[in-house]
Backbone as CSV, one residue per row, in Angstrom:
resi,resn,N_x,N_y,N_z,CA_x,CA_y,CA_z,C_x,C_y,C_z
1,MET,23.076,2.284,13.316,23.049,2.243,14.667,24.079,2.440,15.649
2,PRO,23.638,3.900,16.285,24.991,4.120,17.586,25.408,3.044,17.940
3,PHE,26.730,2.760,18.160,27.309,2.375,19.411,26.981,1.974,20.902
4,ALA,26.699,1.298,21.373,26.394,1.207,22.848,27.960,1.383,23.538
5,LEU,27.710,1.945,24.730,28.823,2.040,25.535,29.818,0.948,25.540
6,GLY,29.295,0.046,25.772,30.402,-1.046,26.258,30.800,-1.619,24.672
7,ALA,30.126,-1.283,23.683,30.629,-1.849,22.501,31.865,-0.750,22.257
8,ARG,31.500,0.644,22.293,32.430,1.757,22.110,33.684,1.347,22.845
9,GLY,33.578,0.861,24.055,34.763,0.547,25.198,35.690,-0.467,24.552
10,LEU,35.070,-1.372,23.999,35.880,-2.639,23.520,36.684,-2.132,22.285
11,SER,35.768,-1.264,21.363,36.659,-1.037,20.102,37.935,-0.172,20.858
12,LEU,37.740,1.009,21.624,38.921,1.537,22.197,39.902,0.583,22.809
13,LEU,39.445,-0.524,23.451,40.349,-1.334,24.038,41.169,-2.075,22.753
14,GLU,40.412,-2.521,21.763,40.885,-2.816,20.210,42.069,-1.836,19.652
15,LEU,41.611,-0.893,19.725,42.719,0.280,18.936,43.590,0.681,20.205
16,ALA,43.623,0.493,21.301,45.184,0.552,21.907,45.440,-0.195,21.934
17,ILE,45.207,-1.741,21.602,46.209,-3.105,21.446,46.746,-2.616,20.220
18,GLY,45.886,-2.377,19.284,46.406,-2.250,17.785,47.766,-1.314,17.869
19,SER,47.214,-0.454,18.546,48.610,0.652,18.403,50.167,-0.066,19.251
20,PHE,49.534,-0.793,20.396,50.504,-1.007,21.326,51.234,-2.009,20.143
21,ILE,50.610,-3.080,19.618,51.409,-4.099,18.463,52.092,-3.035,17.364
22,VAL,51.658,-2.311,16.820,52.549,-1.576,16.258,54.218,-0.554,16.328
23,VAL,53.436,-0.349,17.798,54.681,0.679,18.310,55.384,-0.508,18.761
24,GLY,54.926,-1.679,19.648,55.963,-2.586,20.202,56.687,-2.967,18.721
25,HIS,56.293,-3.234,17.844,56.721,-3.894,16.771,58.161,-2.896,16.221
26,ASN,57.301,-1.848,15.774,58.472,-1.226,14.664,59.493,-0.200,15.578
27,VAL,59.136,0.427,16.825,60.069,1.076,17.593,60.759,0.184,18.739
28,PHE,59.957,-0.561,19.472,60.990,-1.236,20.580,61.031,-2.687,20.112
29,HIS,60.344,-3.518,19.251,60.905,-4.517,18.700,60.865,-5.452,19.864
30,ILE,59.689,-5.404,20.500,59.279,-6.598,21.412,57.982,-7.517,21.104
31,VAL,57.742,-7.133,20.054,56.499,-7.710,19.515,56.534,-8.183,17.875
32,PRO,56.200,-9.351,17.183,56.552,-9.890,16.068,55.712,-8.984,15.302
33,ASN,55.903,-8.966,13.569,55.682,-8.092,12.659,54.261,-7.876,13.149
34,GLU,54.064,-6.582,12.984,52.535,-6.320,13.325,51.510,-6.718,12.532
35,VAL,51.632,-6.661,10.958,50.651,-6.769,9.827,49.662,-8.290,10.213
36,PRO,50.949,-9.341,10.231,50.029,-10.680,10.378,49.070,-10.559,11.580
37,ILE,49.804,-10.151,12.737,48.883,-9.998,13.715,47.526,-9.257,13.771
38,LEU,47.717,-8.058,13.341,46.523,-7.212,13.052,45.659,-7.867,11.987
39,PHE,46.015,-8.394,11.098,45.306,-9.205,10.146,44.269,-10.305,10.784
40,VAL,45.256,-10.907,11.693,44.272,-12.079,12.054,43.138,-11.719,13.101
41,ILE,43.741,-10.651,13.891,43.030,-9.883,14.935,41.907,-9.384,14.169
42,GLY,42.127,-8.556,12.946,40.851,-7.673,12.322,39.791,-8.859,11.978
43,ILE,40.508,-9.590,11.134,39.417,-10.420,10.754,38.552,-11.087,11.514
44,VAL,38.998,-11.261,12.643,38.215,-12.455,13.852,37.155,-11.492,14.284
45,SER,37.693,-9.942,14.654,36.580,-8.985,15.338,35.982,-8.469,14.124
46,ILE,36.363,-8.172,12.813,35.021,-7.993,11.893,33.875,-9.201,12.213
47,ARG,34.605,-10.395,11.895,33.661,-11.570,11.873,32.578,-11.847,12.944
48,LEU,33.233,-11.489,14.058,32.327,-11.443,15.374,31.636,-10.264,15.824
49,ARG,31.955,-8.924,15.064,31.304,-8.420,15.668,30.286,-7.635,14.846
50,GLU,30.944,-7.722,13.428,29.871,-7.271,12.576,29.453,-8.109,11.915
51,GLY,29.400,-9.542,12.095,28.500,-10.463,11.632,28.510,-11.346,10.271
52,ASN,29.625,-10.753,9.221,29.673,-11.589,7.998,30.825,-11.204,7.502
53,TRP,30.977,-11.710,6.216,32.829,-11.834,6.004,32.252,-10.567,4.859
54,ARG,31.334,-10.690,4.464,31.077,-9.042,3.454,31.792,-7.635,4.135
55,ALA,31.320,-7.833,5.522,31.723,-6.645,6.287,33.079,-6.246,6.217
56,ILE,34.168,-7.129,5.667,35.424,-6.648,5.387,35.370,-5.813,4.219
57,GLY,34.487,-5.459,3.642,34.951,-4.578,2.569,35.267,-4.990,1.093
58,LEU,35.656,-6.269,0.860,35.922,-6.768,-0.047,35.051,-7.340,-1.252
59,ALA,33.648,-7.185,-1.103,32.778,-8.009,-1.980,33.031,-7.290,-3.410
60,ARG,32.237,-7.848,-4.455,32.436,-7.359,-5.510,31.925,-6.121,-5.589
61,PRO,32.599,-4.620,-6.294,32.156,-3.763,-6.112,30.939,-3.507,-7.362
62,LYS,30.197,-2.364,-7.238,29.172,-2.054,-8.214,29.771,-1.931,-9.389
63,SER,30.856,-1.433,-9.758,31.666,-0.684,-11.079,33.024,-1.211,-11.042
64,TRP,33.690,-2.332,-11.458,35.401,-2.461,-11.689,35.758,-1.334,-12.131
65,GLY,35.094,-0.694,-13.277,35.897,0.307,-13.994,36.207,1.502,-12.895
66,ARG,35.035,2.197,-12.246,35.307,3.143,-11.544,36.232,2.862,-10.231
67,THR,36.133,1.750,-9.792,36.983,0.930,-8.885,38.538,1.308,-9.146
68,LEU,38.693,0.959,-10.242,40.018,0.757,-10.825,40.697,2.061,-11.018
69,ALA,39.484,2.898,-11.723,40.004,4.415,-12.263,39.968,5.118,-10.684
70,THR,39.668,5.104,-9.782,39.536,5.746,-8.452,40.905,5.352,-7.912
71,ALA,41.326,4.248,-7.838,42.694,3.462,-7.174,43.932,4.518,-8.124
72,ALA,43.616,4.252,-9.194,44.773,4.767,-10.511,44.975,6.361,-9.980
73,GLY,43.869,7.231,-9.812,43.988,8.455,-9.444,44.465,8.619,-8.504
74,ALA,44.191,7.916,-7.371,44.453,8.318,-5.791,45.943,7.969,-5.815
75,ALA,46.297,6.654,-6.405,47.817,6.301,-6.780,48.799,7.444,-7.122
76,ALA,48.434,8.003,-8.475,48.745,9.208,-9.004,48.747,10.409,-8.033
77,LEU,47.775,10.297,-7.375,48.026,11.468,-6.151,49.167,11.173,-5.338
78,VAL,49.118,9.902,-4.704,50.027,9.597,-3.637,51.387,9.884,-4.367
79,ILE,51.731,9.548,-5.483,53.041,9.423,-6.285,53.530,11.130,-6.190
80,LEU,52.468,11.617,-7.181,52.630,13.341,-7.107,52.954,14.040,-5.733
81,VAL,52.380,13.867,-4.609,52.294,14.391,-3.781,53.738,14.010,-3.034
82,GLY,54.269,12.485,-3.264,55.340,12.159,-2.545,56.575,13.186,-3.399
83,GLN,56.405,13.106,-4.341,57.539,13.888,-5.557,57.786,15.197,-5.460
84,PHE,56.533,15.903,-5.562,56.570,17.625,-5.035,56.227,17.996,-3.855
85,VAL,55.830,17.332,-2.943,55.461,17.917,-1.543,56.164,17.386,-0.970
86,THR,55.999,15.910,-0.044,56.310,15.252,0.851,58.192,15.391,0.916
87,ASP,58.338,14.663,0.078,59.961,14.346,-0.114,60.740,16.012,-0.161
88,PRO,60.199,16.516,-1.032,61.115,17.903,-0.924,60.841,18.627,0.479
89,LEU,59.508,18.839,1.425,59.372,19.013,2.627,60.092,18.670,3.384
90,ALA,60.799,16.904,3.257,61.637,16.349,4.309,62.796,16.762,4.034
91,ARG,63.288,16.905,2.937,64.299,17.438,2.631,64.704,18.861,3.750
92,VAL,63.569,19.792,3.420,63.831,21.095,3.819,64.035,20.842,5.390
93,LEU,63.229,20.303,6.073,63.163,19.768,7.579,64.462,18.944,8.101
94,GLY,65.220,18.620,7.266,66.490,17.545,7.456,66.023,16.407,7.900
95,LEU,64.739,15.675,7.069,64.388,14.510,7.761,64.873,13.155,6.716
96,HIS,65.508,13.827,5.499,65.161,12.937,4.280,66.251,12.026,4.400
97,GLN,65.494,10.508,4.013,66.293,9.254,3.665,65.926,8.566,2.727
98,ASN,66.820,8.392,1.721,66.718,7.612,0.551,65.896,6.290,1.013
99,ALA,64.588,6.316,0.696,63.304,5.456,0.427,63.684,3.860,-0.091
100,GLY,64.493,4.480,-1.519,65.069,3.190,-2.104,65.695,2.468,-1.249
101,ALA,66.765,3.241,-0.451,67.514,2.417,-0.096,66.952,1.413,1.210
102,ALA,65.718,1.944,1.761,65.015,1.294,2.920,64.318,0.002,1.962
103,ALA,64.172,0.025,0.554,63.505,-0.735,0.054,64.708,-2.072,-0.367
104,VAL,65.933,-1.496,-0.665,66.890,-2.147,-1.051,67.668,-3.244,0.422
105,ASN,67.244,-2.744,1.489,67.615,-3.034,2.718,66.630,-4.357,3.077
106,ALA,65.639,-4.190,2.635,64.475,-4.989,2.913,64.486,-6.469,2.050
107,LEU,64.575,-5.930,0.743,64.397,-6.967,-0.346,65.757,-7.154,-1.159
108,GLY,66.554,-6.762,-0.730,68.125,-6.844,-1.445,68.232,-5.925,-3.062
109,ALA,69.274,-6.020,-3.429,69.303,-4.943,-4.849,68.490,-5.290,-5.837
110,MET,67.877,-4.530,-6.580,66.690,-4.762,-7.193,66.871,-4.748,-8.861
111,LYS,67.869,-3.686,-9.077,67.877,-3.120,-10.369,68.407,-4.250,-11.275
112,GLY,67.603,-4.587,-12.342,68.003,-5.657,-13.410,67.823,-7.263,-12.702
113,ASN,67.179,-7.054,-11.441,67.138,-8.269,-10.868,65.793,-9.061,-11.143
114,LEU,65.858,-9.779,-11.474,64.103,-10.320,-11.916,63.868,-11.228,-10.468
115,ARG,64.173,-11.878,-10.235,64.131,-12.785,-8.802,63.530,-11.488,-7.876
116,THR,64.383,-10.788,-7.578,64.022,-9.692,-6.534,62.847,-8.724,-6.701
117,ALA,63.049,-8.283,-7.892,61.667,-7.758,-8.587,60.311,-8.501,-8.050
118,ALA,60.392,-9.687,-8.516,59.316,-10.528,-8.327,59.113,-10.850,-6.913
119,LYS,59.775,-10.991,-6.249,59.636,-11.289,-4.789,58.755,-9.967,-4.140
120,GLY,59.625,-8.788,-4.925,59.068,-7.371,-4.581,57.542,-7.383,-4.494
121,LEU,57.168,-7.567,-5.982,55.640,-7.575,-6.424,55.153,-8.622,-5.456
122,ALA,55.480,-9.721,-5.356,54.555,-10.931,-4.317,54.438,-10.464,-2.804
123,LEU,55.643,-9.559,-2.501,55.068,-8.793,-1.229,53.999,-7.701,-1.203
124,VAL,54.275,-6.822,-2.456,53.173,-5.839,-2.404,51.874,-6.021,-2.423
125,TRP,51.784,-7.371,-3.604,50.255,-7.474,-3.575,49.732,-8.402,-2.790
126,THR,50.244,-9.008,-1.393,49.773,-9.504,-0.505,50.388,-9.188,0.775
127,PHE,51.123,-9.015,0.987,51.737,-8.510,2.568,51.389,-6.845,2.698
128,ALA,51.566,-6.087,1.708,51.395,-4.806,1.832,49.983,-4.379,1.365
129,ALA,49.348,-4.616,-0.094,48.164,-4.217,-0.323,46.761,-4.776,0.448
130,PHE,47.170,-6.091,0.520,45.991,-6.494,1.281,46.063,-6.766,2.933
131,GLY,47.009,-7.250,3.118,47.576,-7.279,4.700,47.347,-5.764,5.398
132,GLU,48.545,-4.764,4.849,48.372,-3.349,5.245,46.799,-2.924,5.052
133,GLU,46.153,-3.111,4.190,45.159,-2.289,4.189,43.666,-2.811,4.862
134,ILE,43.650,-4.180,4.922,42.719,-4.880,5.985,43.190,-4.177,7.217
135,SER,44.655,-4.502,7.517,44.928,-4.286,9.170,44.601,-2.254,9.364
136,TYR,45.030,-1.969,8.804,45.056,-0.428,9.175,43.730,0.366,8.319
137,ARG,43.663,0.329,7.249,42.355,1.156,6.759,41.003,0.705,7.354
138,ARG,41.064,-0.684,6.990,39.849,-1.372,7.543,39.366,-1.899,8.593
139,TYR,40.257,-2.294,9.357,40.207,-2.754,11.123,40.414,-1.406,12.057
140,LEU,41.794,-0.875,11.860,42.016,0.277,13.112,41.013,1.357,12.652
141,LEU,41.107,1.858,11.229,40.324,2.922,11.107,38.674,2.345,11.664
142,GLY,38.449,1.468,11.396,37.180,0.969,11.783,36.900,1.170,13.136
143,ARG,37.643,0.659,13.940,37.557,0.581,15.662,37.881,2.097,15.725
144,ALA,38.640,3.114,15.335,38.847,4.404,15.638,37.523,5.196,15.271
145,SER,36.997,4.967,14.349,35.456,5.391,13.942,33.952,5.086,14.759
146,ASP,34.488,3.795,15.516,33.443,3.252,16.603,33.161,4.196,17.744
147,LEU,34.572,4.892,18.016,34.666,5.542,19.345,33.641,6.870,18.907
148,GLY,33.272,7.129,17.552,32.582,8.442,17.142,30.906,7.865,16.897
149,ASN,30.895,6.492,16.865,29.370,6.355,16.484,29.314,6.219,15.032
150,ARG,30.436,5.825,14.445,30.913,5.396,12.978,30.397,6.949,12.145
151,SER,30.233,8.135,12.630,29.964,9.451,12.095,31.066,9.687,10.859
152,ALA,30.705,10.585,9.819,31.393,11.039,9.041,32.813,11.907,9.706
153,ALA,32.461,12.442,10.934,33.374,13.214,11.453,34.516,12.261,12.150
154,ALA,33.653,11.072,12.699,34.669,10.093,13.509,35.650,9.201,12.563
155,TYR,35.320,9.265,11.295,35.867,8.403,10.457,37.315,9.291,9.848
156,TRP,37.023,10.533,9.632,37.936,11.709,9.113,39.345,11.807,10.345
157,ILE,38.494,12.110,11.603,39.597,12.199,12.673,40.100,10.835,13.033
158,GLY,39.605,9.628,12.766,40.022,8.417,13.302,41.246,8.032,12.007
159,LEU,40.914,8.479,10.728,41.998,8.698,9.712,43.634,9.286,10.148
160,LEU,43.365,10.770,10.557,44.484,10.917,11.097,45.004,10.252,12.051
161,TYR,44.416,9.803,13.194,45.168,8.786,13.949,46.118,7.765,13.309
162,VAL,44.893,6.663,12.555,45.312,5.519,11.772,46.824,6.108,10.852
163,SER,46.475,7.320,10.119,47.645,7.463,9.397,49.000,7.695,10.063
164,ALA,48.946,8.469,11.158,50.370,8.219,11.831,50.707,6.958,12.381
165,LEU,49.745,6.038,12.643,50.066,4.581,12.998,51.040,4.102,11.622
166,PHE,50.486,4.206,10.806,50.794,3.714,9.287,52.227,4.575,9.268
167,GLY,52.371,5.440,9.597,53.640,6.013,9.598,54.511,5.375,10.208
168,ILE,54.251,5.521,11.592,55.190,4.463,12.498,55.401,3.102,12.339
169,GLY,54.306,2.460,11.279,54.579,1.295,10.897,55.726,1.293,9.959
170,HIS,56.588,2.410,9.643,57.348,2.183,8.466,58.818,3.085,9.233
171,PHE,58.866,2.751,10.750,59.918,3.303,11.170,61.041,3.048,10.723
172,TYR,61.300,1.954,10.095,62.907,1.335,9.659,63.096,2.539,8.950
173,GLN,62.508,3.092,7.969,62.386,4.085,6.923,63.135,5.337,7.574
174,GLY,63.414,5.621,8.891,63.888,6.658,9.374,62.528,7.872,9.450
175,PRO,62.823,9.359,9.908,61.678,10.166,10.100,61.264,10.375,8.599
176,ALA,61.835,10.420,7.540,61.411,10.901,6.565,60.365,9.699,6.232
177,GLY,60.725,8.666,6.053,59.757,7.577,5.837,58.591,7.662,6.566
178,ILE,58.648,7.627,7.761,57.049,8.041,8.754,56.621,9.025,8.344
179,PHE,57.173,10.191,7.850,56.285,11.212,7.814,55.570,11.120,6.153
180,SER,56.428,10.455,5.383,55.657,10.523,3.925,54.641,9.246,3.653
181,THR,55.168,8.139,4.545,54.134,6.989,4.704,52.905,7.602,5.019
182,ALA,53.096,8.361,6.469,52.101,8.590,7.134,50.809,9.615,6.063
183,VAL,51.260,10.357,5.139,51.016,11.314,4.328,50.384,10.303,3.431
184,ASP,50.880,9.331,2.885,50.534,8.119,1.832,49.421,7.633,2.348
185,GLY,49.548,7.291,3.580,48.148,6.387,4.136,47.176,7.570,4.472
186,PHE,47.313,8.468,4.573,46.043,9.735,4.795,45.492,9.754,3.283
187,ILE,45.815,9.645,2.472,45.693,9.862,1.088,44.794,8.579,0.558
188,ILE,45.630,7.243,0.746,44.903,6.331,0.620,43.323,6.187,1.443
189,GLY,43.282,5.993,2.525,42.265,5.955,3.432,41.476,7.394,3.079
190,ALA,41.687,8.547,2.454,40.572,9.150,2.053,39.942,8.878,0.866
191,ALA,40.981,8.135,-0.195,40.294,7.485,-1.295,39.190,6.373,-0.624
192,TYR,39.608,5.590,0.520,38.588,4.830,0.518,37.310,5.027,0.830
193,LEU,37.391,6.131,2.179,36.314,6.807,2.720,35.263,7.558,1.303
194,LEU,36.027,7.764,0.731,35.055,8.797,-0.435,35.033,7.836,-1.494
195,SER,35.290,6.601,-1.550,34.504,5.520,-2.307,34.046,4.697,-1.335
196,ARG,33.077,5.420,0.090,31.977,4.665,0.611,32.509,3.272,1.063
197,ARG,33.620,3.643,1.577,34.500,2.119,1.904,34.743,1.221,1.321
198,ASN,35.084,1.171,0.123,35.076,0.356,-0.967,36.556,-0.202,-0.458
199,LEU,36.935,-0.953,0.147,38.165,-1.371,0.582,38.742,-1.850,-0.768
200,TRP,38.493,-2.285,-2.139,39.316,-2.760,-3.226,40.225,-1.493,-3.493
201,VAL,39.506,-0.079,-3.537,40.056,1.169,-3.922,41.528,1.265,-2.941
202,ALA,41.474,1.083,-1.720,42.713,1.094,-0.912,43.740,0.179,-1.434
203,VAL,43.039,-1.076,-1.617,44.152,-2.335,-1.754,44.630,-1.971,-3.293
204,LEU,43.874,-1.475,-4.170,44.430,-1.446,-5.682,45.544,-0.213,-5.354
205,THR,44.917,0.939,-4.886,46.001,1.917,-4.468,47.159,1.705,-4.008
206,HIS,46.975,1.019,-2.963,48.255,0.656,-2.502,49.250,-0.031,-3.295
207,GLY,48.766,-1.309,-4.115,49.339,-1.918,-4.782,49.919,-1.254,-6.051
208,PHE,49.077,-0.249,-6.745,49.671,0.435,-7.937,50.705,1.167,-7.339
209,VAL,50.564,1.910,-6.322,52.004,2.730,-5.606,53.240,2.111,-5.510
210,ASP,53.022,0.773,-4.958,54.154,-0.163,-4.579,54.763,-0.501,-5.674
211,THR,53.907,-0.828,-6.820,54.281,-1.675,-8.059,55.344,-0.439,-8.854
212,PHE,54.831,0.846,-8.926,55.277,1.336,-9.461,56.697,1.823,-8.975
213,ALA,57.073,1.760,-7.732,58.332,2.171,-6.960,59.057,1.108,-7.317
214,ILE,58.532,-0.075,-7.646,59.524,-1.332,-7.766,59.828,-1.363,-9.328
215,VAL,58.981,-1.358,-10.069,59.624,-0.986,-11.553,60.439,0.251,-11.469
216,LEU,60.244,1.493,-10.623,61.586,2.181,-11.021,62.849,1.882,-10.333
217,LEU,62.624,1.279,-9.185,64.148,0.436,-9.142,64.925,-0.579,-9.807
218,PHE,63.911,-1.524,-10.357,64.130,-2.531,-11.185,65.048,-2.036,-12.521
219,PHE,64.577,-0.748,-13.181,64.828,-0.182,-14.496,66.025,1.032,-14.038
220,GLY,66.614,1.104,-12.284,67.515,1.851,-12.152,67.170,3.585,-12.373
221,LEU,65.580,3.495,-12.457,65.231,4.972,-12.498,65.013,5.537,-10.943
222,ALA,65.193,5.060,-9.804,65.218,5.614,-8.396,66.341,4.773,-7.995
223,ASN,66.971,5.708,-7.076,67.880,4.835,-6.174,67.486,4.287,-4.741
């Protein structure tokens, strides 16, 4: 059902507030961490405006096998694009910053450190996989799509905008981190849309990618 003008206006307001929260925290440091804030606002908004908890998108999928396979394929694509496209391009553009160093700064030295690796995995599967996917791919992308009556084109245009926001959400990683995570966010979002907005695909893709990075750092295979 097409969204009424008032509903679209509310979605625009929510998207603007969400964007301010992302930029306000990551660039200007005038807002607390955006993920918990967006997570709570998103859950409340979805519940009040879309009627039930199933609208979040985490209902049991028709096929766990297909969901896992899609997420694994998307995760592999994110890793390969990072390795062979975005990372080399960032170097050419003079944007490169060691992403591993950003992880070390956030979590502490990880090579051979089980405690730090376990902490990283816990953060990956809670704060990042569930927190960021509900905040960015489900909530902000959903509100962006509302502006175009949730048409296919509105979702894909909205994905471009939200992916840029996702990149800004990793501002602490420097220009290369912003660029690469924006691309990563687009791939994860594309997998989400192509799987008919099965949020489990986005959550698992994100979790798999970050788990792979932690494994590499733990075994000293990445800097």
